[in-house]
Backbone bond lengths (Angstrom), bond angles and torsions (degrees), N, CA, C in turn:
res aa  C-N    CA-C-N  psi(-1)  N-CA   C-N-CA  omega(-1)  CA-C   N-CA-C  phi
1 M - - - 1.460 - - 1.541 110.54 -
2 K 1.354 114.84 -40.26 1.456 119.01 178.72 1.528 110.42 -62.36
3 Q 1.365 116.18 -38.53 1.454 120.09 179.07 1.524 110.41 -63.01
4 W 1.346 115.98 -40.46 1.468 120.76 179.02 1.525 110.58 -63.39
5 N 1.335 117.04 -45.63 1.468 121.27 179.20 1.528 110.74 -61.33
6 K 1.343 115.87 -39.40 1.463 120.33 179.39 1.524 110.77 -64.97
7 A 1.340 115.78 -40.57 1.469 120.46 179.80 1.519 110.74 -64.93
8 V 1.355 116.37 -42.20 1.467 120.51 178.47 1.521 110.53 -63.05
9 L 1.347 116.69 -42.07 1.459 121.33 -179.91 1.530 111.25 -63.06
10 I 1.319 116.26 -42.61 1.461 120.85 178.58 1.522 110.47 -63.82
11 A 1.327 116.51 -42.80 1.466 121.04 -179.92 1.523 110.88 -63.61
12 M 1.335 116.93 -41.94 1.467 120.66 -179.80 1.529 110.51 -66.58
13 T 1.335 116.55 -39.99 1.464 120.37 178.90 1.518 110.62 -63.80
14 A 1.329 116.90 -43.27 1.463 121.38 179.71 1.518 110.70 -63.12
15 A 1.336 116.31 -41.63 1.467 120.01 179.57 1.513 110.85 -64.42
16 T 1.354 116.55 -39.34 1.463 120.46 179.19 1.529 111.29 -64.92
17 L 1.341 116.59 -44.38 1.453 120.29 178.42 1.513 111.62 -64.52
18 S 1.317 116.86 -38.71 1.466 120.90 178.20 1.509 110.85 -63.42
19 S 1.335 115.98 -42.00 1.464 120.36 179.07 1.521 110.66 -65.61
20 A 1.339 117.08 -40.21 1.465 120.63 179.13 1.508 110.77 -63.91
21 N 1.332 117.06 -42.52 1.459 120.14 178.24 1.499 111.50 -64.25
22 A 1.327 117.19 -36.66 1.466 120.98 -179.06 1.510 110.86 -63.22
23 T 1.353 117.23 -34.38 1.456 119.44 -178.60 1.522 111.29 -72.07
24 L 1.345 116.74 -21.50 1.454 119.46 179.04 1.518 112.33 -77.18
25 D 1.335 116.57 -24.12 1.451 121.73 -177.44 1.515 109.40 -94.99
26 K 1.327 116.53 131.64 1.453 119.16 -177.86 1.520 112.91 -79.58
27 G 1.329 117.68 -25.28 1.457 119.83 -175.77 1.515 110.42 73.52
28 W 1.340 116.61 -135.25 1.463 121.91 -177.79 1.524 111.50 -73.50
29 Y 1.341 115.78 146.34 1.463 121.02 174.78 1.528 109.49 -152.11
30 I 1.325 115.42 157.91 1.459 122.60 172.83 1.524 107.59 -129.36
31 A 1.328 116.47 154.47 1.462 119.47 -178.03 1.521 110.05 -150.45
32 A 1.321 115.29 155.53 1.462 122.69 175.20 1.518 108.33 -134.33
33 N 1.339 115.87 134.20 1.468 122.24 -179.46 1.522 110.68 -126.23
34 L 1.327 115.87 147.25 1.458 122.93 173.02 1.520 108.44 -133.82
35 G 1.356 116.39 142.56 1.445 118.02 179.09 1.511 113.80 -176.37
36 S 1.319 115.43 -166.10 1.466 122.36 -178.51 1.522 109.79 -94.91
37 T 1.338 116.04 146.86 1.460 121.47 -179.04 1.521 110.36 -127.79
38 D 1.325 114.40 158.46 1.455 122.03 173.76 1.524 106.62 -139.54
39 V 1.340 117.16 116.20 1.459 122.08 -175.49 1.527 109.45 -118.44
40 E 1.305 116.79 116.16 1.464 121.31 176.06 1.529 107.64 -87.57
41 I 1.333 116.54 113.04 1.469 120.04 -175.44 1.526 112.53 -100.85
42 G 1.334 117.94 -4.09 1.456 120.37 176.30 1.506 115.46 88.19
43 V 1.332 117.85 20.85 1.462 122.08 176.83 1.530 109.27 -84.73
44 S 1.331 116.78 138.10 1.465 120.49 -178.92 1.526 110.11 -147.69
45 N 1.334 115.56 176.92 1.471 123.79 174.09 1.531 113.25 52.51
46 L 1.318 117.06 49.72 1.459 121.27 175.87 1.528 109.26 -73.38
47 T 1.317 116.62 140.81 1.464 121.10 178.93 1.525 110.42 -123.25
48 G 1.330 115.00 165.74 1.460 120.32 178.03 1.515 111.48 64.10
49 T 1.326 114.51 -133.15 1.467 120.06 -179.08 1.523 111.98 -96.55
50 A 1.323 117.76 7.57 1.469 121.04 -178.59 1.535 110.20 -58.18
51 R 1.325 115.18 138.93 1.469 120.68 -176.58 1.522 109.78 -135.83
52 L 1.330 116.51 137.02 1.456 123.04 -179.91 1.520 109.62 -113.69
53 D 1.327 116.06 129.49 1.464 121.97 176.84 1.529 107.74 -125.52
54 E 1.341 116.45 110.35 1.467 120.88 -177.67 1.524 112.66 -103.03
55 S 1.322 117.60 6.05 1.460 121.87 177.75 1.521 109.59 -96.93
56 S 1.333 116.48 141.55 1.454 119.82 -176.37 1.526 108.98 -158.96
57 F 1.334 115.08 -165.25 1.451 121.97 175.56 1.524 108.84 -119.97
58 G 1.320 115.95 146.88 1.451 120.26 -179.46 1.517 111.40 -150.12
59 G 1.307 115.06 -171.81 1.454 120.23 179.87 1.515 110.63 -167.56
60 K 1.315 115.46 171.98 1.462 120.39 178.58 1.522 110.23 -150.77
61 L 1.328 114.18 153.47 1.458 122.76 173.37 1.521 107.74 -117.66
62 L 1.326 116.36 137.54 1.451 120.87 -177.91 1.521 110.71 -129.59
63 M 1.330 115.79 150.47 1.458 122.29 168.15 1.516 107.05 -137.30
64 G 1.321 116.54 130.92 1.450 118.69 -175.81 1.515 113.00 -146.44
65 Y 1.324 113.71 173.80 1.464 120.68 176.65 1.516 108.48 -134.47
66 E 1.340 115.62 125.76 1.457 121.63 179.31 1.525 108.71 -94.45
67 F 1.343 115.62 109.36 1.456 120.95 -179.19 1.526 111.84 -76.85
68 K 1.328 114.99 -42.01 1.457 122.91 -179.47 1.518 107.95 -139.48
69 P 1.332 118.50 166.13 1.467 119.92 177.75 1.529 113.35 -59.48
70 Y 1.345 117.34 -13.29 1.462 120.55 -178.53 1.527 113.61 -116.64
71 L 1.351 118.34 0.42 1.464 120.22 -175.02 1.524 111.80 -142.78
72 A 1.348 115.50 132.05 1.463 121.53 175.27 1.525 109.17 -146.16
73 M 1.321 115.84 161.70 1.464 122.61 172.43 1.522 108.21 -122.51
74 E 1.345 116.60 139.65 1.459 121.40 -177.17 1.525 111.59 -130.73
75 G 1.320 114.75 147.72 1.450 121.88 165.07 1.519 107.54 -114.72
76 F 1.338 117.80 145.41 1.458 119.38 -175.46 1.517 110.97 -145.47
77 I 1.316 114.84 156.08 1.461 123.00 169.09 1.517 106.40 -132.92
78 A 1.342 116.59 132.06 1.468 120.41 -172.21 1.514 111.33 -132.57
79 S 1.328 115.48 140.98 1.463 122.80 168.56 1.517 106.55 -104.32
80 L 1.339 116.27 117.94 1.461 120.81 -171.89 1.524 113.23 -99.07
81 G 1.311 116.19 18.18 1.449 119.68 174.02 1.517 113.68 86.04
82 T 1.329 114.64 -171.22 1.460 122.39 -173.83 1.526 110.70 -130.29
83 A 1.337 116.17 127.33 1.467 121.96 171.73 1.527 108.06 -92.51
84 T 1.334 117.89 139.48 1.455 122.30 -173.59 1.529 110.99 -126.05
85 I 1.347 115.21 135.43 1.461 121.71 172.73 1.522 107.84 -116.94
86 E 1.316 117.40 122.64 1.457 122.24 178.33 1.525 109.29 -114.03
87 G 1.338 115.80 143.76 1.456 119.11 178.54 1.511 112.12 -163.40
88 T 1.332 116.19 169.67 1.463 122.43 177.01 1.528 109.11 -118.27
89 T 1.316 115.86 176.43 1.464 122.35 -175.55 1.536 111.98 -50.78
90 G 1.326 115.04 125.09 1.454 120.89 177.74 1.514 114.92 92.98
91 D 1.341 118.05 -15.85 1.461 120.67 176.61 1.530 109.13 -66.59
92 T 1.318 116.79 149.03 1.461 120.71 -179.68 1.523 111.04 -131.00
93 F 1.335 114.87 160.28 1.459 121.19 170.74 1.526 107.68 -150.18
94 Q 1.312 115.94 157.13 1.456 121.32 -178.93 1.523 109.73 -110.73
95 Y 1.337 115.20 133.41 1.463 121.40 179.43 1.522 108.30 -141.93
96 Q 1.322 116.62 120.97 1.460 123.02 -178.46 1.532 111.73 51.89
97 N 1.315 114.56 51.02 1.477 122.51 175.75 1.528 113.92 64.90
98 T 1.316 117.40 15.42 1.467 121.64 175.92 1.517 109.07 -120.63
99 T 1.326 117.85 136.66 1.457 122.60 178.51 1.522 109.72 -96.19
100 Y 1.332 116.02 129.73 1.461 122.32 -179.83 1.525 109.09 -114.63
101 V 1.347 115.56 144.10 1.462 122.00 -176.59 1.525 109.16 -118.04
102 F 1.344 116.11 131.87 1.460 120.43 174.30 1.522 108.62 -73.82
103 G 1.346 117.98 123.56 1.459 122.02 177.49 1.507 112.16 -80.94
104 S 1.325 116.85 -24.69 1.470 123.06 176.73 1.522 105.98 -156.64
105 F 1.328 116.39 179.66 1.462 118.12 177.56 1.522 108.49 -58.79
106 G 1.313 116.11 129.66 1.456 118.45 -177.97 1.508 112.78 -158.95
107 E 1.320 113.65 178.97 1.453 121.16 -177.22 1.520 108.44 -144.80
108 A 1.324 117.24 124.19 1.461 122.68 175.38 1.525 108.27 -104.41
109 E 1.333 115.66 128.03 1.462 120.37 -178.25 1.524 110.18 -116.31
110 F 1.331 116.06 133.10 1.461 122.99 178.49 1.528 108.28 -118.77
111 S 1.330 116.88 114.05 1.467 121.67 -178.43 1.520 110.23 -107.14
112 T 1.334 116.01 139.45 1.459 121.62 -174.51 1.518 110.85 -123.13
113 G 1.341 115.92 138.10 1.451 122.06 175.40 1.517 110.61 -135.59
114 S 1.320 116.74 158.33 1.462 121.49 -177.45 1.523 109.94 -145.59
115 I 1.342 115.93 147.96 1.462 122.28 173.57 1.519 107.20 -139.39
116 G 1.338 117.42 136.79 1.452 117.93 -176.02 1.519 113.39 -170.53
117 V 1.328 114.56 -173.31 1.467 122.36 178.63 1.522 108.35 -133.34
118 A 1.339 116.07 152.78 1.459 120.08 -178.02 1.520 111.10 -152.23
119 A 1.328 115.54 149.18 1.459 122.02 169.16 1.525 108.22 -88.98
120 K 1.318 116.47 143.01 1.462 122.18 -177.12 1.525 108.94 -123.77
121 L 1.323 117.27 117.17 1.458 122.78 176.67 1.528 108.92 -103.86
122 M 1.327 116.51 130.08 1.454 121.66 -173.05 1.528 111.77 -119.60
123 L 1.320 115.66 147.96 1.456 123.14 174.45 1.530 107.88 -119.58
124 P 1.347 117.19 95.12 1.468 119.68 -179.76 1.523 111.28 -68.47
125 L 1.326 115.85 138.64 1.460 122.68 174.51 1.521 107.29 -126.37
126 G 1.325 116.16 101.86 1.451 119.19 -173.78 1.510 111.16 79.80
127 D 1.313 116.05 -162.71 1.459 121.20 -175.38 1.519 113.75 -82.64
128 S 1.338 118.74 -23.63 1.454 119.05 -170.33 1.520 115.85 -131.12
129 F 1.331 118.35 -10.02 1.463 120.73 -174.97 1.521 109.73 -109.80
130 R 1.344 116.86 142.70 1.467 119.92 179.12 1.523 111.18 -154.41
131 F 1.326 115.34 150.04 1.453 123.55 166.57 1.522 107.96 -101.94
132 Y 1.345 116.77 154.90 1.458 118.45 179.47 1.528 111.01 -154.03
133 G 1.321 113.74 157.99 1.446 122.18 173.56 1.516 109.53 -130.31
134 K 1.333 116.73 152.22 1.458 121.94 -177.81 1.520 110.23 -132.24
135 A 1.332 116.13 147.22 1.456 121.93 174.55 1.516 108.48 -148.13
136 G 1.336 116.40 136.53 1.454 119.32 -178.90 1.512 112.17 -168.33
137 V 1.317 114.45 -163.46 1.465 121.83 178.92 1.524 108.25 -126.13
138 Q 1.336 115.76 155.40 1.459 120.01 -177.42 1.519 110.45 -152.92
139 A 1.325 114.29 155.64 1.463 121.90 172.30 1.516 107.86 -109.79
140 W 1.333 116.54 140.27 1.458 120.29 -175.94 1.522 111.21 -127.75
141 A 1.323 114.49 159.34 1.466 121.89 175.43 1.519 108.40 -136.88
142 L 1.338 115.82 135.55 1.468 122.64 177.14 1.523 107.39 -120.36
143 T 1.315 116.66 110.42 1.462 121.58 -179.01 1.519 109.63 -111.41
144 N 1.345 116.39 158.38 1.465 119.80 179.27 1.523 109.99 -143.69
145 N 1.322 115.37 165.32 1.468 121.10 -174.56 1.527 112.96 -98.91
146 T 1.343 116.99 18.12 1.460 119.82 179.68 1.531 110.22 -103.70
147 T 1.326 115.60 163.87 1.470 120.56 174.49 1.525 111.49 -97.71
148 A 1.335 117.02 -11.05 1.465 120.79 -175.98 1.522 113.30 -89.51
149 I 1.346 117.01 -22.13 1.464 121.03 -174.54 1.523 109.63 -115.05
150 D 1.316 116.48 131.59 1.466 121.10 -179.82 1.524 110.91 -76.92
151 D 1.346 115.16 148.88 1.462 120.49 171.27 1.529 109.10 -70.30
152 E 1.320 115.65 158.20 1.460 120.62 -177.70 1.529 110.78 -130.10
153 T 1.326 115.70 150.86 1.460 122.46 172.13 1.523 108.68 -136.94
154 G 1.319 115.80 159.78 1.456 119.74 179.09 1.513 110.87 -177.75
155 G 1.305 115.36 -169.84 1.458 121.44 179.33 1.509 110.24 -139.84
156 G 1.320 116.57 161.31 1.450 120.35 -179.44 1.510 111.27 -174.53
157 T 1.299 115.66 -172.15 1.453 121.44 -179.02 1.531 110.97 -86.57
158 Y 1.308 114.25 164.45 1.460 122.40 176.45 1.523 107.74 -135.78
159 L 1.326 116.86 131.05 1.455 122.49 176.99 1.523 108.68 -132.28
160 G 1.323 116.20 142.99 1.456 119.14 179.76 1.511 111.72 -156.41
161 G 1.297 115.32 170.55 1.453 121.41 177.81 1.506 110.42 -165.93
162 G 1.321 116.14 167.70 1.450 118.59 178.92 1.511 112.31 171.54
163 M 1.307 114.57 -164.33 1.461 121.51 176.79 1.515 108.86 -144.87
164 S 1.331 115.81 154.89 1.458 120.20 -177.20 1.524 110.05 -144.67
165 V 1.330 114.51 159.30 1.449 121.05 176.44 1.527 108.23 -139.92
166 D 1.318 116.34 135.91 1.463 121.54 177.80 1.526 109.59 -78.33
167 L 1.328 115.39 120.03 1.461 120.14 176.69 1.524 110.72 -81.78
168 T 1.338 115.68 -40.72 1.460 123.33 175.46 1.522 107.17 -142.05
169 D 1.324 117.46 -173.16 1.462 121.01 176.91 1.525 111.78 -64.75
170 T 1.328 116.96 -25.79 1.467 120.24 -174.67 1.524 114.01 -112.68
171 L 1.331 119.02 -12.83 1.465 121.48 -176.75 1.527 111.48 -119.36
172 T 1.332 115.43 132.81 1.466 122.36 179.58 1.519 109.42 -129.79
173 L 1.330 116.59 132.43 1.461 122.95 177.38 1.524 108.57 -100.23
174 S 1.355 117.23 136.57 1.457 119.91 -176.61 1.527 111.39 -137.70
175 I 1.332 115.10 155.42 1.466 123.45 170.87 1.526 106.81 -123.43
176 D 1.339 117.11 123.12 1.464 122.59 -174.67 1.520 112.25 -119.47
177 Y 1.334 114.91 149.21 1.463 121.66 165.07 1.523 106.97 -129.07
178 D 1.346 116.88 125.47 1.462 122.15 -175.90 1.523 110.68 -127.35
179 E 1.330 116.30 146.83 1.459 122.31 172.83 1.527 109.23 -127.42
180 Y 1.335 114.82 134.61 1.460 122.47 -177.39 1.529 108.29 -119.62
181 E 1.327 116.40 129.10 1.456 120.78 178.44 1.528 109.82 -84.53
182 L 1.332 116.23 112.30 1.459 122.77 175.04 1.531 106.73 -110.24
183 E 1.336 117.79 -154.43 1.456 119.06 167.73 1.526 108.79 -61.01
184 E 1.351 114.69 -34.10 1.457 121.76 171.60 1.534 106.85 -114.42
185 T 1.311 118.38 -123.74 1.460 121.95 179.94 1.521 109.87 -145.37
186 A 1.337 115.77 144.57 1.461 121.50 172.58 1.520 108.54 -126.43
187 S 1.323 116.65 146.70 1.458 120.72 178.39 1.527 109.61 -137.16
188 M 1.335 114.50 155.43 1.466 120.84 178.20 1.519 109.48 -141.94
189 T 1.320 116.09 132.93 1.460 122.82 170.46 1.518 106.84 -113.37
190 S 1.347 116.77 122.19 1.466 118.37 -169.19 1.521 112.63 -143.84
191 L 1.317 113.65 160.29 1.447 123.67 174.33 1.523 107.37 -111.07
192 G 1.340 116.45 133.18 1.459 119.26 -174.30 1.511 113.44 -131.86
193 L 1.329 114.78 157.55 1.458 121.95 175.07 1.524 107.20 -126.23
194 Q 1.327 115.10 127.54 1.467 122.38 -175.72 1.517 110.41 -113.93
195 Y 1.344 115.47 136.66 1.476 120.46 175.26 1.528 108.47 -108.19
196 N 1.310 116.95 124.55 1.453 123.75 -178.34 1.522 110.26 -100.74
197 F 1.312 116.48 120.29 1.474 120.47 -178.64 1.529 110.85 -74.86
């Protein structure tokens, strides 16, 4: 009888510890971020009044699973904003070793997007605050509104980092910095809100 009582006690203790560990893990979550972007598209040698602006606004959507308080996996899709080249008749710019000439006042827009997956390593500090770093791979697309320049696609690495704080059991506020490897480089600094299922 004592052996039976001991077995029941051990089973109850194990169940309690398992339940406690489960509450520490968030499991599935989704998040949305908005922020500022900087996309280097490789334009150079602007002449005349031609002007290049590679700063913009962007955002990303994420879905992930937190396996442990220090480890998660995420999938993401990101809009990295739009780089703009403005110029007037006769102005030129160089892109991929080709020189282009503005025939009249115009604006060339290059928009970048990315989709990928990443591992997320976290350093919890207390019950609700954490630092984290991310590393993964992504596929990107660079499209433009001109007929003279072809759209581009490719793949590359993804690196990111940030910090977050739990506002409630289901809501987490985060600040992220991400870098995406394109033909050049794109970066995003953003504020995000995460929902924990």
